[in-house]
Structure formats: structure tokens, C-alpha cells
KOLVOKOL-85788 format. One record per residue (C-alpha): residue number from 1; residue in one letter; x, y, z. Coordinates in pm, whole numbers. Each point is the difference from the previous one (the first is absolute). Last residue first. Example, Ala and Ser with C-alpha at 12.3 -4.5 7.8 and 13.67 -1.06 7.14 Angstrom:
! KOLVOKOL-85788
SITE_num_residuo_c1_c2_c3
SITE_2_s_1367_-106_714 $
SITE_1_a_-137_-344_66 $
This chain:
! KOLVOKOL-85788
SITE_num_residuo_c1_c2_c3
SITE_88_y_-8073_-22802_-12983 $
SITE_87_r_294_-84_114 $
SITE_86_g_13_362_214 $
SITE_85_a_-328_-55_214 $
SITE_84_k_157_-353_69 $
SITE_83_e_297_184_133 $
SITE_82_r_-211_257_210 $
SITE_81_a_-272_-265_141 $
SITE_80_i_336_-252_154 $
SITE_79_k_123_350_187 $
SITE_78_e_-345_115_106 $
SITE_77_a_-13_-300_137 $
SITE_76_l_359_-44_167 $
SITE_75_a_-90_327_175 $
SITE_74_e_-315_-120_126 $
SITE_73_k_191_-295_146 $
SITE_72_k_263_206_185 $
SITE_71_k_-263_243_112 $
SITE_70_l_-199_-305_107 $
SITE_69_e_346_-155_191 $
SITE_68_e_81_334_205 $
SITE_67_l_-364_61_133 $
SITE_66_v_7_-371_93 $
SITE_65_y_366_91_213 $
SITE_64_e_-165_300_110 $
SITE_63_a_-292_-163_119 $
SITE_62_r_136_-277_211 $
SITE_61_t_-60_-331_-148 $
SITE_60_f_317_-102_-96 $
SITE_59_f_85_44_419 $
SITE_58_l_-308_-134_156 $
SITE_57_h_44_-322_-226 $
SITE_56_l_351_-50_42 $
SITE_55_a_-90_-19_382 $
SITE_54_l_-249_-221_-37 $
SITE_53_g_226_-238_-185 $
SITE_52_i_232_45_283 $
SITE_51_g_-261_-33_275 $
SITE_50_w_-119_-329_-170 $
SITE_49_g_316_-156_52 $
SITE_48_a_27_123_372 $
SITE_47_m_-336_-55_28 $
SITE_46_a_74_-380_-76 $
SITE_45_f_329_9_203 $
SITE_44_p_-204_130_326 $
SITE_43_f_-234_-260_-53 $
SITE_42_w_205_-308_92 $
SITE_41_l_24_25_406 $
SITE_40_y_114_-332_111 $
SITE_39_g_-132_-61_381 $
SITE_38_p_-354_80_-84 $
SITE_37_s_-24_-231_-242 $
SITE_36_t_-433_-89_-104 $
SITE_35_y_-128_310_147 $
SITE_34_l_235_236_-26 $
SITE_33_n_124_-74_-359 $
SITE_32_v_-346_-7_-38 $
SITE_31_f_-122_322_103 $
SITE_30_i_328_201_-83 $
SITE_29_l_-47_-127_-399 $
SITE_28_f_-430_120_56 $
SITE_27_a_167_317_120 $
SITE_26_n_185_9_-367 $
SITE_25_v_-230_-78_-176 $
SITE_24_v_-217_286_144 $
SITE_23_i_278_256_-8 $
SITE_22_y_159_-58_-350 $
SITE_21_a_-383_-16_-188 $
SITE_20_a_-6_367_191 $
SITE_19_a_256_93_-121 $
SITE_18_h_-10_-116_-356 $
SITE_17_a_-345_106_-35 $
SITE_16_i_84_365_156 $
SITE_15_r_328_15_-269 $
SITE_14_g_-257_-95_-286 $
SITE_13_a_-260_260_49 $
SITE_12_r_327_258_18 $
SITE_11_e_99_-115_-332 $
SITE_10_e_-336_6_-145 $
SITE_9_k_-82_385_135 $
SITE_8_l_362_60_-126 $
SITE_7_t_-125_-109_-350 $
SITE_6_m_-308_158_-17 $
SITE_5_e_169_318_78 $
SITE_4_r_232_-43_-251 $
SITE_3_w_-259_-82_-247 $
SITE_2_a_-176_277_99 $
SITE_1_m_279_258_-70 $
């Protein structure tokens, strides 16, 4: 149980860090774009590309998904342990 809670906490921290980096870096890119070439707005392309990655990160670190993946890993570890125990 503690392992699951710890994993969820780590995933949540990763989500927050990724979102914070997205906001800070893209705010800087907007500033650079508007300062250097206000006639051509290129920052939406960077935001969209990184936004896709951020959306996937948020999707695959949902609590339901993470817990399901942990259950699969636990089941596989138990299966391997049973197989090893049966061989000796």
C-alpha cells in the first residue's frame, strides 16, 4: 500500500514539474517571439508541440492508470516468484 501511495506522489510531483516548466518556458518563448519578430508568431507551434507531450504525460500519470500499471507489475513479479519457487 505504501509503495502505491509513494508512486502516486512521485507521479503527481512529475506532473506539477512538467506543467510548471511548460508555463515558464513558453512564457519566455512568447516574450522572445513578440520582442524579436512580432510580425510572425511562431510560439504557438512550440506550445502545441510541447502541449501534446504534456497532455500525454498528464493522461498516462492519472491515478487510475498508474495503479493499474502497478497491479500488472505486481502480478508479473508474483508469477515470476512462483515460477522460480517451482523450479527449485
